[in-house]
C-alpha positions as CSV (number, residue, x, y, z in Angstrom):
1,X,0.0,0.0,0.0
2,X,1.3,3.4,-1.0
3,X,1.2,5.8,1.9
4,X,1.9,9.4,2.5
5,X,4.3,8.4,5.2
6,X,6.4,6.4,2.7
7,X,6.3,9.1,0.1
8,X,7.2,11.9,2.6
9,X,10.0,9.8,4.0
10,X,11.4,9.5,0.4
11,X,11.1,13.2,0.0
12,X,13.1,13.7,3.1
13,X,15.8,11.4,1.8
14,X,15.8,13.2,-1.5
15,X,16.0,16.6,0.2
16,X,18.9,15.4,2.4
17,X,20.9,14.1,-0.6
18,X,20.2,17.3,-2.6
19,X,21.5,19.3,0.4
20,X,24.6,17.1,0.6
21,X,25.2,17.7,-3.1
22,X,24.8,21.5,-2.7
23,X,27.3,21.4,0.2
24,X,29.7,19.4,-1.9
25,X,29.6,21.9,-4.8
26,X,30.2,24.7,-2.3
27,X,33.8,23.5,-1.9
28,X,36.5,25.6,-3.4
29,X,38.1,22.7,-5.3
30,X,36.3,19.9,-7.2
31,X,35.5,16.8,-5.2
32,X,34.8,14.3,-8.0
33,X,34.5,11.2,-5.7
34,X,32.0,12.9,-3.4
35,X,30.0,14.4,-6.3
36,X,29.9,11.1,-8.1
37,X,28.7,9.2,-5.0
38,X,26.1,11.7,-4.0
39,X,24.7,12.2,-7.5
40,X,24.5,8.5,-8.0
41,X,22.5,8.1,-4.8
42,X,20.3,11.0,-5.5
43,X,19.6,9.8,-9.1
44,X,18.8,6.3,-8.0
45,X,16.4,7.4,-5.3
46,X,14.8,10.1,-7.4
47,X,14.1,7.8,-10.4
48,X,12.7,5.1,-8.1
49,X,10.5,7.8,-6.4
50,X,9.3,9.2,-9.7
51,X,8.5,5.7,-11.0
52,X,6.4,5.1,-7.8
53,X,4.5,8.3,-8.4
54,X,4.0,7.6,-12.1
55,X,2.9,4.0,-11.7
56,X,1.1,4.1,-8.4
57,X,0.2,7.5,-7.0
58,X,-1.0,9.4,-10.1
59,X,-3.2,6.6,-11.4
60,X,-4.7,6.0,-8.0
61,X,-5.6,9.7,-7.6
62,X,-6.8,10.0,-11.2
63,X,-9.1,7.0,-10.8
64,X,-10.5,8.1,-7.5
65,X,-13.8,9.8,-6.7
66,X,-12.2,13.1,-5.7
67,X,-12.3,15.3,-8.8
68,X,-10.0,17.9,-7.3
69,X,-7.4,15.2,-6.5
70,X,-7.7,13.7,-10.0
71,X,-7.2,17.1,-11.7
72,X,-4.2,17.9,-9.5
73,X,-2.7,14.5,-10.2
74,X,-3.1,15.1,-13.9
75,X,-1.3,18.4,-13.6
76,X,1.5,17.1,-11.4
77,X,2.0,14.1,-13.8
78,X,2.3,16.5,-16.8
79,X,4.7,18.8,-14.9
80,X,6.8,15.9,-13.6
81,X,7.7,14.8,-17.2
82,X,9.5,18.2,-17.6
83,X,11.3,17.9,-14.3
84,X,12.5,14.4,-15.0
85,X,13.7,15.5,-18.5
86,X,15.5,18.4,-17.0
87,X,17.2,16.3,-14.3
88,X,18.3,13.6,-16.9
89,X,19.7,16.4,-19.1
90,X,21.6,17.8,-16.1
91,X,23.1,14.4,-15.4
92,X,24.0,13.9,-19.1
93,X,25.4,17.4,-19.5
94,X,27.8,17.1,-16.6
95,X,30.1,14.1,-16.9
96,X,33.1,13.9,-14.5
97,X,35.6,15.6,-16.9
98,X,33.3,18.6,-17.5
99,X,32.6,18.9,-13.7
100,X,36.4,19.1,-13.1
101,X,36.9,21.6,-15.9
102,X,34.0,23.9,-14.9
103,X,33.5,23.4,-11.1
104,X,31.8,26.8,-10.8
105,X,29.4,26.2,-13.7
106,X,28.6,22.8,-12.3
107,X,27.9,24.3,-8.9
108,X,25.5,26.9,-10.5
109,X,23.6,24.2,-12.5
110,X,23.5,21.9,-9.4
111,X,22.0,24.7,-7.3
112,X,19.4,25.4,-10.0
113,X,18.3,21.7,-10.4
114,X,18.2,21.2,-6.6
115,X,16.1,24.4,-6.2
116,X,13.6,23.0,-8.8
117,X,13.5,19.7,-7.1
118,X,13.0,21.2,-3.6
119,X,10.2,23.4,-5.0
120,X,8.5,20.4,-6.5
121,X,8.8,18.4,-3.3
122,X,7.3,21.2,-1.3
123,X,4.4,21.5,-3.7
124,X,3.7,17.8,-3.6
125,X,3.9,17.7,0.2
126,X,1.5,20.7,0.7
127,X,-0.9,20.3,-2.2
128,X,-0.9,16.7,-3.6
129,X,-0.1,14.5,-0.7
130,X,-2.7,16.2,1.4
131,X,-5.3,14.8,-0.9
132,X,-4.3,11.2,-0.5
133,X,-7.2,9.1,0.9
134,X,-6.7,8.6,4.6
135,X,-4.4,11.5,5.1
136,X,-5.5,13.5,8.2
137,X,-5.9,17.3,7.8
138,X,-2.7,19.1,8.7
139,X,-2.9,21.6,11.6
140,X,-3.9,25.0,10.4
141,X,-5.3,23.7,7.1
142,X,-8.9,23.3,6.1
143,X,-10.0,19.7,5.5
144,X,-10.8,19.4,1.8
């Protein structure tokens, strides 16, 4: 069973890995081993999470009786294709030799993609996941 608790825990892991990557690119000199290890972990966990959303979450919400949740799931699914494409392009555009040659540029691009990912996670947590069946209303929020 797919639960908000599981999805939110995955978001926390992704956020932690993204923060570790940003910390790594903040170093004055390239750290290729650390970058490679963290990017591999982030990519593996992100792609698994996206597949879970694409194959389990979005279809479940789209097929449910809550029209608002279905519409939001459609919108998020459409937007996610763009984020996944941008993330894959970021990985492909920055092989180890280019990272070493343009550490500053890699840092800038890394911060951009992490900002995009963090924004997406925040939106899913506050808008989409709140609509999962069985999710209790969050304090200070109206029950939908």
